[in-house]
C-alpha positions in Angstrom: 30.0 14.5 -46.5 29.5 10.8 -47.4 28.0 8.2 -45.2 30.4 5.9 -43.4 30.9 2.4 -44.6 30.1 -0.6 -42.3 33.8 -1.2 -41.5 34.2 2.5 -40.6 31.1 2.3 -38.3 32.4 -0.9 -36.7 35.9 0.7 -36.1 34.3 3.8 -34.6 32.1 1.6 -32.3 35.1 -0.5 -31.3 37.1 2.6 -30.5 34.3 4.0 -28.3 33.9 0.7 -26.4 37.6 0.6 -25.8 37.6 4.2 -24.6 34.8 3.6 -22.2 36.2 0.3 -20.9 33.2 -1.6 -22.2 33.6 -5.4 -22.2 31.4 -8.3 -23.2 30.4 -10.5 -20.3 29.4 -14.1 -20.7 27.6 -16.0 -17.9 26.5 -19.6 -17.7 23.0 -19.4 -16.3 20.5 -22.0 -15.5 18.0 -23.0 -18.2 15.0 -20.6 -18.4 16.9 -17.5 -17.2 17.2 -16.2 -20.8 13.4 -16.7 -21.3 12.8 -14.9 -18.0 15.0 -12.0 -19.2 13.1 -11.9 -22.5 9.8 -11.7 -20.6 11.1 -8.9 -18.4 12.3 -6.9 -21.4 8.9 -7.4 -23.2 6.9 -6.4 -20.1 8.9 -3.1 -19.7 9.7 -2.2 -23.3 13.4 -2.8 -23.0 15.2 -3.8 -26.2 18.7 -4.5 -25.1 19.8 -7.3 -22.7 22.6 -5.1 -21.4 20.2 -2.3 -20.5 17.9 -4.7 -18.6 20.8 -6.3 -16.7 22.2 -2.8 -15.9 18.8 -1.6 -14.5 18.4 -4.8 -12.4 21.9 -4.2 -10.9 21.3 -0.5 -10.3 18.0 -1.3 -8.6 19.3 -4.4 -6.8 18.5 -3.0 -3.4 14.8 -3.5 -4.1 15.2 -7.2 -5.2 14.9 -10.2 -2.9 17.1 -12.8 -4.5 15.5 -16.2 -5.1 17.3 -19.6 -5.6 18.0 -20.5 -9.3 16.4 -23.2 -11.4 18.3 -26.3 -12.9 20.2 -26.7 -16.2 22.7 -24.3 -17.9 22.6 -21.9 -20.9 24.8 -19.0 -22.0 23.9 -15.3 -21.5 26.0 -12.5 -22.8 25.8 -8.8 -22.7 28.1 -5.7 -22.7 29.0 -3.9 -19.6 31.1 -0.8 -18.7 33.4 -0.6 -15.6 30.7 0.9 -13.3 28.3 -1.9 -13.9 31.0 -4.5 -13.5 32.0 -3.0 -10.2 28.3 -2.9 -9.1 27.9 -6.6 -10.0 31.1 -7.6 -8.2 30.0 -5.6 -5.2 26.7 -7.5 -5.2 28.8 -10.7 -5.4 30.7 -9.7 -2.3 33.8 -8.9 -4.4 34.0 -12.3 -6.1 34.2 -11.9 -9.9 33.4 -15.6 -10.3 30.0 -15.1 -8.7 28.9 -12.3 -11.0 27.0 -14.7 -13.2 25.1 -16.1 -10.3 24.2 -12.6 -9.2 22.9 -11.7 -12.7 20.9 -15.0 -12.7 19.4 -14.3 -9.3 18.5 -10.7 -10.2 16.6 -11.9 -13.3 14.9 -14.8 -11.5 13.7 -12.5 -8.7 12.4 -9.8 -11.0 10.6 -12.4 -13.2 9.0 -14.0 -10.1 7.6 -10.6 -9.2 5.6 -10.5 -12.4 5.1 -7.5 -14.9 3.9 -5.0 -12.2 6.0 -6.2 -9.3 9.2 -6.0 -11.4 8.6 -2.4 -12.4 10.7 -0.9 -9.5 13.5 -3.4 -10.4 13.7 -2.2 -13.9 13.0 1.5 -13.3 15.4 4.0 -14.8 17.1 6.0 -12.1 16.5 9.7 -12.5 18.7 12.4 -11.2 16.9 15.3 -9.4 18.2 18.7 -10.5 17.9 21.5 -8.0 18.6 25.1 -9.1 19.6 27.4 -6.3 18.0 30.9 -6.0 21.3 32.5 -7.0 21.6 30.4 -10.2 17.9 31.0 -11.0 18.5 34.7 -10.6 21.5 34.6 -12.9 19.6 32.7 -15.6 16.7 35.1 -15.3 19.1 38.1 -15.6 20.9 36.6 -18.6 17.5 35.9 -20.3 16.3 39.5 -19.6 19.6 40.9 -21.0 19.2 38.8 -24.2 15.6 39.8 -24.6 16.6 43.5 -24.2 19.4 43.0 -26.8 17.0 41.4 -29.2 14.4 44.2 -28.7 17.1 46.8 -29.4 18.2 44.9 -32.5 14.7 44.9 -33.9 14.3 48.7 -33.4 
């Protein structure tokens, strides 16, 4: 098996993005927002802008939005349909206001500082609970496999 060429990797990535409905969003944000986002990413060890914005949106319930600063610059990131829907919901269903929501999330998190912004950039974790029946089935399957291996060694 040979390594894929750059055009093959690019085509594979483009196909995956299309399959997942991922699009590139571009927002006009006030001057300083990109620097604030860069600070937030450095404070929390996040390497991708899209990841930082997604975490801010997912944790938006813990953010008190602040008024934006002055001036304009461009901010772009990739987003899948779920994130776009969340951002539009935060913008009260107005797709034109999504950029403002992103800007306000970044400004609010930055204003909270490195420690205060931690809950705003926390990675949501799912709690897995295994019922007694499932735990018993897993135990029985493991015991059966151990017994089978013991017999195979004999």
